[in-house]
py3Dmol code that shows the C-alpha trace and the ligand (Angstrom):
import py3Dmol

protein = """\
ATOM      1  CA  MET A   1     228.292-123.083  49.396  1.00  0.00           C
ATOM      2  CA  THR A   2     230.378-120.959  47.095  1.00  0.00           C
ATOM      3  CA  GLU A   3     234.135-120.765  47.637  1.00  0.00           C
ATOM      4  CA  ILE A   4     236.939-118.943  45.885  1.00  0.00           C
ATOM      5  CA  LYS A   5     240.627-119.711  45.690  1.00  0.00           C
ATOM      6  CA  ILE A   6     243.421-117.756  44.029  1.00  0.00           C
ATOM      7  CA  LEU A   7     245.037-120.092  41.486  1.00  0.00           C
ATOM      8  CA  VAL A   8     247.647-117.674  40.129  1.00  0.00           C
ATOM      9  CA  GLU A   9     248.492-114.379  41.799  1.00  0.00           C
ATOM     10  CA  GLY A  10     248.704-111.732  39.095  1.00  0.00           C
ATOM     11  CA  TYR A  11     251.973-109.915  38.530  1.00  0.00           C
ATOM     12  CA  ALA A  12     253.061-106.923  36.468  1.00  0.00           C
ATOM     13  CA  LYS A  13     256.739-106.144  36.198  1.00  0.00           C
ATOM     14  CA  GLU A  14     257.443-102.946  34.344  1.00  0.00           C
ATOM     15  CA  LEU A  15     260.351-103.035  31.914  1.00  0.00           C
ATOM     16  CA  LYS A  16     261.987-100.129  30.108  1.00  0.00           C
ATOM     17  CA  LYS A  17     259.730-100.827  27.146  1.00  0.00           C
ATOM     18  CA  GLY A  18     256.846-103.078  28.096  1.00  0.00           C
ATOM     19  CA  TRP A  19     255.853-105.466  30.845  1.00  0.00           C
ATOM     20  CA  VAL A  20     256.154-109.017  32.095  1.00  0.00           C
ATOM     21  CA  ALA A  21     252.626-109.583  33.293  1.00  0.00           C
ATOM     22  CA  SER A  22     249.783-112.030  33.721  1.00  0.00           C
ATOM     23  CA  SER A  23     246.504-111.565  35.557  1.00  0.00           C
ATOM     24  CA  THR A  24     245.255-113.007  38.805  1.00  0.00           C
ATOM     25  CA  SER A  25     243.298-116.155  38.083  1.00  0.00           C
ATOM     26  CA  CYS A  26     240.776-117.594  40.551  1.00  0.00           C
ATOM     27  CA  LEU A  27     238.901-120.834  40.904  1.00  0.00           C
ATOM     28  CA  ILE A  28     235.301-120.467  42.082  1.00  0.00           C
ATOM     29  CA  THR A  29     233.303-123.528  43.028  1.00  0.00           C
ATOM     30  CA  THR A  30     229.555-123.512  43.586  1.00  0.00           C
ATOM     31  CA  GLU A  31     227.094-126.368  44.189  1.00  0.00           C
ATOM     32  CA  ASP A  32     227.009-127.143  40.464  1.00  0.00           C
ATOM     33  CA  LYS A  33     229.683-125.101  38.683  1.00  0.00           C
ATOM     34  CA  THR A  34     233.453-124.894  38.410  1.00  0.00           C
ATOM     35  CA  ILE A  35     234.509-121.430  37.261  1.00  0.00           C
ATOM     36  CA  ILE A  36     237.838-119.874  36.272  1.00  0.00           C
ATOM     37  CA  THR A  37     238.297-116.106  36.293  1.00  0.00           C
ATOM     38  CA  ASP A  38     240.713-114.332  33.911  1.00  0.00           C
ATOM     39  CA  PRO A  39     242.931-117.286  32.926  1.00  0.00           C
ATOM     40  CA  GLY A  40     245.763-114.889  32.027  1.00  0.00           C
ATOM     41  CA  CYS A  41     248.678-115.527  29.666  1.00  0.00           C
ATOM     42  CA  ASN A  42     251.082-117.712  31.674  1.00  0.00           C
ATOM     43  CA  ARG A  43     250.241-121.226  30.526  1.00  0.00           C
ATOM     44  CA  ASP A  44     252.725-123.060  32.791  1.00  0.00           C
ATOM     45  CA  LYS A  45     251.509-121.352  35.952  1.00  0.00           C
ATOM     46  CA  LEU A  46     247.856-121.883  35.084  1.00  0.00           C
ATOM     47  CA  MET A  47     248.278-125.564  34.147  1.00  0.00           C
ATOM     48  CA  ASP A  48     250.325-126.242  37.300  1.00  0.00           C
ATOM     49  CA  ALA A  49     247.666-124.583  39.458  1.00  0.00           C
ATOM     50  CA  LEU A  50     244.846-126.528  37.797  1.00  0.00           C
ATOM     51  CA  GLY A  51     246.813-129.753  38.238  1.00  0.00           C
ATOM     52  CA  ASN A  52     247.277-129.021  41.947  1.00  0.00           C
ATOM     53  CA  GLU A  53     243.484-128.810  42.244  1.00  0.00           C
ATOM     54  CA  GLY A  54     243.079-132.111  40.398  1.00  0.00           C
ATOM     55  CA  LEU A  55     241.375-130.301  37.516  1.00  0.00           C
ATOM     56  CA  ARG A  56     241.668-130.663  33.757  1.00  0.00           C
ATOM     57  CA  THR A  57     240.718-127.978  31.257  1.00  0.00           C
ATOM     58  CA  GLY A  58     237.591-129.993  30.348  1.00  0.00           C
ATOM     59  CA  ASP A  59     236.312-129.780  33.950  1.00  0.00           C
ATOM     60  CA  ILE A  60     235.676-126.036  33.754  1.00  0.00           C
ATOM     61  CA  ASP A  61     232.030-125.015  33.213  1.00  0.00           C
ATOM     62  CA  TYR A  62     232.473-121.254  32.943  1.00  0.00           C
ATOM     63  CA  VAL A  63     235.281-118.803  32.287  1.00  0.00           C
ATOM     64  CA  PHE A  64     234.784-115.235  33.468  1.00  0.00           C
ATOM     65  CA  LEU A  65     236.628-112.549  31.473  1.00  0.00           C
ATOM     66  CA  SER A  66     236.882-109.123  33.122  1.00  0.00           C
ATOM     67  CA  HIS A  67     238.121-107.189  30.088  1.00  0.00           C
ATOM     68  CA  LYS A  68     239.780-107.475  26.704  1.00  0.00           C
ATOM     69  CA  HIS A  69     243.478-107.204  27.576  1.00  0.00           C
ATOM     70  CA  PRO A  70     245.605-110.202  26.530  1.00  0.00           C
ATOM     71  CA  ASP A  71     247.294-110.517  29.935  1.00  0.00           C
ATOM     72  CA  HIS A  72     243.823-111.539  31.196  1.00  0.00           C
ATOM     73  CA  VAL A  73     242.296-113.453  28.272  1.00  0.00           C
ATOM     74  CA  LEU A  74     245.020-115.046  26.150  1.00  0.00           C
ATOM     75  CA  LEU A  75     244.458-118.555  27.581  1.00  0.00           C
ATOM     76  CA  ALA A  76     240.659-118.376  27.552  1.00  0.00           C
ATOM     77  CA  GLY A  77     240.295-120.788  24.620  1.00  0.00           C
ATOM     78  CA  ILE A  78     241.874-123.827  26.306  1.00  0.00           C
ATOM     79  CA  PHE A  79     238.724-124.854  28.219  1.00  0.00           C
ATOM     80  CA  GLU A  80     236.919-127.239  25.868  1.00  0.00           C
ATOM     81  CA  LYS A  81     233.475-127.277  27.467  1.00  0.00           C
ATOM     82  CA  ALA A  82     233.267-123.868  29.085  1.00  0.00           C
ATOM     83  CA  LYS A  83     230.850-121.054  28.511  1.00  0.00           C
ATOM     84  CA  TYR A  84     232.359-117.582  28.628  1.00  0.00           C
ATOM     85  CA  ILE A  85     231.021-114.654  30.606  1.00  0.00           C
ATOM     86  CA  THR A  86     232.418-111.730  28.678  1.00  0.00           C
ATOM     87  CA  PHE A  87     232.829-107.977  28.782  1.00  0.00           C
ATOM     88  CA  ASP A  88     231.727-107.954  25.121  1.00  0.00           C
ATOM     89  CA  SER A  89     228.353-106.215  25.423  1.00  0.00           C
ATOM     90  CA  ASN A  90     227.766-108.336  28.559  1.00  0.00           C
ATOM     91  CA  LEU A  91     227.306-111.490  26.520  1.00  0.00           C
ATOM     92  CA  VAL A  92     227.832-115.087  27.521  1.00  0.00           C
ATOM     93  CA  TYR A  93     229.446-117.087  24.717  1.00  0.00           C
ATOM     94  CA  ASP A  94     228.627-120.771  24.334  1.00  0.00           C
ATOM     95  CA  LYS A  95     230.864-121.639  21.393  1.00  0.00           C
ATOM     96  CA  ASP A  96     229.370-119.541  18.563  1.00  0.00           C
ATOM     97  CA  ARG A  97     226.118-118.807  20.374  1.00  0.00           C
ATOM     98  CA  MET A  98     225.968-115.614  22.348  1.00  0.00           C
ATOM     99  CA  PHE A  99     223.251-114.218  24.520  1.00  0.00           C
ATOM    100  CA  GLU A 100     222.880-111.646  27.239  1.00  0.00           C
ATOM    101  CA  PHE A 101     223.565-112.926  30.728  1.00  0.00           C
ATOM    102  CA  ASP A 102     221.657-112.363  33.908  1.00  0.00           C
ATOM    103  CA  LYS A 103     223.831-110.897  36.691  1.00  0.00           C
ATOM    104  CA  HIS A 104     223.379-114.186  38.589  1.00  0.00           C
ATOM    105  CA  GLU A 105     224.259-116.414  35.614  1.00  0.00           C
ATOM    106  CA  LEU A 106     227.045-117.997  37.702  1.00  0.00           C
ATOM    107  CA  GLY A 107     224.882-118.684  40.762  1.00  0.00           C
ATOM    108  CA  LYS A 108     222.878-117.011  43.485  1.00  0.00           C
ATOM    109  CA  ASN A 109     226.014-116.183  45.502  1.00  0.00           C
ATOM    110  CA  ILE A 110     227.845-114.585  42.596  1.00  0.00           C
ATOM    111  CA  GLU A 111     226.965-111.216  41.132  1.00  0.00           C
ATOM    112  CA  ILE A 112     228.392-109.928  37.850  1.00  0.00           C
ATOM    113  CA  ILE A 113     228.992-106.181  38.136  1.00  0.00           C
ATOM    114  CA  ASP A 114     229.781-103.538  35.525  1.00  0.00           C
ATOM    115  CA  THR A 115     232.990-101.752  36.526  1.00  0.00           C
ATOM    116  CA  PRO A 116     234.091 -99.431  33.693  1.00  0.00           C
ATOM    117  CA  GLY A 117     237.140 -97.168  33.861  1.00  0.00           C
ATOM    118  CA  HIS A 118     240.303 -99.207  33.110  1.00  0.00           C
ATOM    119  CA  VAL A 119     238.498 -99.745  29.803  1.00  0.00           C
ATOM    120  CA  LEU A 120     234.856 -99.049  29.020  1.00  0.00           C
ATOM    121  CA  GLU A 121     233.835-102.706  28.876  1.00  0.00           C
ATOM    122  CA  HIS A 122     234.976-104.145  32.195  1.00  0.00           C
ATOM    123  CA  LEU A 123     233.289-106.588  34.580  1.00  0.00           C
ATOM    124  CA  SER A 124     233.970-107.667  38.146  1.00  0.00           C
ATOM    125  CA  LEU A 125     232.475-110.346  40.374  1.00  0.00           C
ATOM    126  CA  LEU A 126     231.151-110.159  43.904  1.00  0.00           C
ATOM    127  CA  VAL A 127     231.251-113.603  45.496  1.00  0.00           C
ATOM    128  CA  LYS A 128     229.478-114.436  48.767  1.00  0.00           C
ATOM    129  CA  THR A 129     231.628-117.034  50.561  1.00  0.00           C
ATOM    130  CA  SER A 130     231.959-118.454  54.078  1.00  0.00           C
ATOM    131  CA  LYS A 131     234.849-115.993  54.573  1.00  0.00           C
ATOM    132  CA  GLY A 132     232.846-112.938  53.535  1.00  0.00           C
ATOM    133  CA  ARG A 133     232.082-111.042  50.343  1.00  0.00           C
ATOM    134  CA  ILE A 134     235.016-111.194  47.978  1.00  0.00           C
ATOM    135  CA  ALA A 135     235.353-109.024  44.874  1.00  0.00           C
ATOM    136  CA  VAL A 136     237.234-110.307  41.854  1.00  0.00           C
ATOM    137  CA  ALA A 137     238.168-106.829  40.671  1.00  0.00           C
ATOM    138  CA  GLY A 138     240.092-107.390  37.454  1.00  0.00           C
ATOM    139  CA  ASP A 139     242.022-104.216  36.667  1.00  0.00           C
ATOM    140  CA  VAL A 140     239.725-101.884  38.596  1.00  0.00           C
ATOM    141  CA  ILE A 141     242.663-102.056  40.959  1.00  0.00           C
ATOM    142  CA  TRP A 142     246.118-103.490  40.420  1.00  0.00           C
ATOM    143  CA  TRP A 143     249.716-102.951  41.403  1.00  0.00           C
ATOM    144  CA  ARG A 144     253.067-103.117  39.698  1.00  0.00           C
ATOM    145  CA  ASP A 145     255.560-105.627  41.120  1.00  0.00           C
ATOM    146  CA  GLY A 146     257.564-104.106  43.974  1.00  0.00           C
ATOM    147  CA  GLU A 147     255.074-101.279  44.473  1.00  0.00           C
ATOM    148  CA  LYS A 148     253.766-100.848  48.040  1.00  0.00           C
ATOM    149  CA  GLN A 149     250.203-102.177  48.088  1.00  0.00           C
ATOM    150  CA  THR A 150     248.373 -99.328  49.788  1.00  0.00           C
ATOM    151  CA  PHE A 151     244.879 -98.886  48.452  1.00  0.00           C
ATOM    152  CA  ASN A 152     244.088 -95.366  47.334  1.00  0.00           C
ATOM    153  CA  ILE A 153     240.834 -94.707  45.520  1.00  0.00           C
ATOM    154  CA  ASP A 154     242.532 -92.151  43.215  1.00  0.00           C
ATOM    155  CA  GLN A 155     245.520 -94.367  42.465  1.00  0.00           C
ATOM    156  CA  LYS A 156     247.011 -93.849  39.008  1.00  0.00           C
ATOM    157  CA  ASP A 157     246.423 -96.626  36.472  1.00  0.00           C
ATOM    158  CA  TYR A 158     249.859 -97.236  34.970  1.00  0.00           C
ATOM    159  CA  ALA A 159     248.477 -99.137  31.989  1.00  0.00           C
ATOM    160  CA  GLN A 160     246.920 -95.964  30.549  1.00  0.00           C
ATOM    161  CA  SER A 161     244.790 -98.073  28.207  1.00  0.00           C
ATOM    162  CA  LYS A 162     243.073 -96.541  25.226  1.00  0.00           C
ATOM    163  CA  GLY A 163     239.586 -95.686  26.394  1.00  0.00           C
ATOM    164  CA  MET A 164     240.583 -95.371  30.044  1.00  0.00           C
ATOM    165  CA  ASN A 165     238.404 -93.056  32.061  1.00  0.00           C
ATOM    166  CA  MET A 166     239.699 -92.081  35.508  1.00  0.00           C
ATOM    167  CA  LYS A 167     236.367 -90.737  36.742  1.00  0.00           C
ATOM    168  CA  ASP A 168     234.602 -94.009  35.918  1.00  0.00           C
ATOM    169  CA  LEU A 169     237.490 -95.966  37.424  1.00  0.00           C
ATOM    170  CA  VAL A 170     237.172 -94.145  40.761  1.00  0.00           C
ATOM    171  CA  THR A 171     233.401 -94.772  40.752  1.00  0.00           C
ATOM    172  CA  SER A 172     233.989 -98.483  40.082  1.00  0.00           C
ATOM    173  CA  ARG A 173     236.548 -98.669  42.905  1.00  0.00           C
ATOM    174  CA  LYS A 174     234.089 -97.031  45.310  1.00  0.00           C
ATOM    175  CA  LYS A 175     231.422 -99.522  44.250  1.00  0.00           C
ATOM    176  CA  LEU A 176     233.650-102.537  44.984  1.00  0.00           C
ATOM    177  CA  VAL A 177     234.939-101.172  48.309  1.00  0.00           C
ATOM    178  CA  ALA A 178     231.339-100.550  49.431  1.00  0.00           C
ATOM    179  CA  LEU A 179     230.165-104.048  48.452  1.00  0.00           C
ATOM    180  CA  ALA A 180     233.108-106.260  49.380  1.00  0.00           C
ATOM    181  CA  ASP A 181     234.960-107.344  52.520  1.00  0.00           C
ATOM    182  CA  TYR A 182     238.027-108.386  50.526  1.00  0.00           C
ATOM    183  CA  ILE A 183     239.247-107.418  47.063  1.00  0.00           C
ATOM    184  CA  ILE A 184     241.309-109.571  44.709  1.00  0.00           C
ATOM    185  CA  PRO A 185     243.186-107.212  42.350  1.00  0.00           C
ATOM    186  CA  GLY A 186     244.076-107.936  38.727  1.00  0.00           C
ATOM    187  CA  HIS A 187     247.771-107.951  39.681  1.00  0.00           C
ATOM    188  CA  GLY A 188     248.893-108.105  43.323  1.00  0.00           C
ATOM    189  CA  LYS A 189     247.696-109.547  46.619  1.00  0.00           C
ATOM    190  CA  MET A 190     244.170-109.799  47.997  1.00  0.00           C
ATOM    191  CA  PHE A 191     243.455-107.044  50.526  1.00  0.00           C
ATOM    192  CA  LYS A 192     240.784-106.060  53.030  1.00  0.00           C
ATOM    193  CA  ALA A 193     238.339-103.427  51.791  1.00  0.00           C
ATOM    194  CA  GLU A 194     238.641-100.639  54.374  1.00  0.00           C
ATOM    195  CA  LYS A 195     235.395 -98.649  54.494  1.00  0.00           C
TER     196      LYS A 195
END
"""
ligand_1 = """\
1
ZN
Zn 245.937 -106.541 33.680
"""
view = py3Dmol.view(width=600, height=400)
view.addModel(protein, "pdb")
view.setStyle({"model": 0}, {"cartoon": {"style": "trace"}})
view.addModel(ligand_1, "xyz")
view.setStyle({"model": 1}, {"stick": {}})
view.zoomTo()
view.show()
């Protein structure tokens, strides 16, 4: 069985000039793999959450990285034995070896999906669990702290990243809503995917 747990709920507090932000980080366990998604940039929160699960950094087999932004990837390097599923030309990195991954590289119940828009190179996961199909969306959808979490397919992306494409982003959102029962956003709370 494949199960998913939110280790750190992502947050994004907008300041006058900048943000205080770190991404949602999940723990996915399959029959033979322990996987972390977007480890983020808040070391204390991540280490506390791993400790609560009885895990050390060396226990992680794979790290999934949705996209290149530091609030999602800054802590990626702390997992000594992990392979990295990356947005970078859809390559899995095993130390200095890199090769193209199959969309089921992480297991038969986990699909790696291309979801461009927030940036061109952006991946999400669709995870089949006992509680339904859960999408790890990365920043296909996210909220600022204090913002009402009402899902709207055309919702503005406040990051306004270089290379952002709103049309692609809307298409990626539609894809995830169609496939998933629940969506875990890059920053904010998990929500039900209303069809
Ligand atoms: Zn983000």
